[in-house]
C-alpha positions in Angstrom: -9.6 -30.4 -19.1 -9.4 -28.0 -22.1 -6.2 -29.5 -24.4 -3.8 -27.1 -25.6 -4.7 -24.7 -29.1 -2.1 -25.5 -32.3 1.3 -24.0 -31.6 2.7 -22.2 -34.8 6.1 -21.1 -33.8 5.2 -18.0 -32.1 7.5 -16.6 -29.6 4.8 -14.9 -28.1 2.4 -18.6 -27.5 5.4 -20.7 -27.0 4.5 -19.7 -22.4 1.2 -20.4 -23.1 1.4 -23.6 -24.7 4.1 -25.5 -23.1 1.5 -24.8 -19.0 -1.4 -26.0 -20.9 0.8 -29.6 -21.9 2.4 -29.5 -18.9 -1.0 -29.8 -17.2 -2.6 -31.5 -19.8 0.1 -34.5 -19.0 0.0 -34.3 -15.3 -4.3 -34.6 -15.2 -4.7 -36.9 -18.5 -1.2 -38.9 -19.5 0.9 -39.1 -16.9 1.1 -43.1 -17.2 1.9 -42.7 -20.6 5.9 -43.3 -21.8 7.8 -40.2 -22.0 7.9 -41.0 -26.6 4.4 -41.0 -26.0 4.1 -37.3 -24.3 6.3 -36.3 -26.7 4.1 -37.3 -29.4 0.8 -36.3 -28.0 2.2 -32.7 -27.8 4.0 -32.6 -31.8 0.4 -33.4 -32.4 -0.6 -29.9 -31.7 2.7 -27.8 -32.9 1.8 -27.7 -36.4 1.6 -24.7 -39.6 4.1 -22.1 -40.6 8.1 -23.0 -40.3 7.4 -25.3 -37.5 6.6 -28.0 -39.2 9.6 -28.4 -40.7 11.3 -28.8 -37.3 8.2 -30.8 -35.9 9.4 -33.9 -38.9 12.9 -33.6 -37.9 12.0 -33.9 -34.1 9.7 -37.2 -35.6 12.8 -38.6 -37.8 14.7 -38.0 -34.6 12.8 -39.5 -32.3 11.7 -42.8 -34.3 15.3 -43.4 -35.3 16.5 -42.9 -31.7 18.9 -40.0 -32.0 16.9 -37.9 -29.2 16.3 -39.1 -25.6 14.5 -36.8 -23.1 14.5 -38.0 -19.6 11.1 -36.8 -19.5 8.0 -34.3 -21.5 9.1 -31.8 -19.6 12.7 -31.4 -20.9 11.2 -31.7 -23.9 8.6 -28.8 -23.7 12.0 -27.1 -22.1 13.7 -27.3 -25.0 11.1 -25.9 -27.0 11.4 -23.0 -25.1 14.0 -22.5 -26.1 14.1 -22.8 -29.5 11.1 -21.4 -30.0 10.6 -18.9 -26.9 13.8 -17.3 -26.5 15.7 -17.3 -29.8 12.6 -15.8 -31.1 12.4 -12.9 -28.9 16.1 -12.3 -28.9 15.9 -12.3 -32.9 12.4 -10.4 -32.8 15.2 -7.6 -30.2 17.8 -7.8 -33.0 15.2 -7.1 -35.4 14.1 -3.7 -33.2 17.0 -2.9 -33.3 18.1 -2.8 -37.1 
C-alpha cells in the first residue's frame, strides 16, 4: 500500500490526499489511537502556507484543545479548510 504524497494545501489535491489517507488508515493503522492517526496524517502535510495551519493543529492537539472522534472527522475538517474554501476563493478571483 502506497503512502500518501505530501499535501501542501492545494485545493485540487485535497480529495486525492484524503482518499489515500483513509485507505492507508484502514489497512495499516486502524488499531492506533485517533490522536496517533491524526499525527500520522499531519506528517504528510507540509510545504508552503499549510505549515502554519499544521503547527497550530499540533499545538491544539498537544494542549487537548481540539478533540476529534475519529481520523475521518479530522480529514473532513481538512477538506473543509483547504478544499471548499480555496475553491470559493479561486472562483471569486476568477470573477474579479
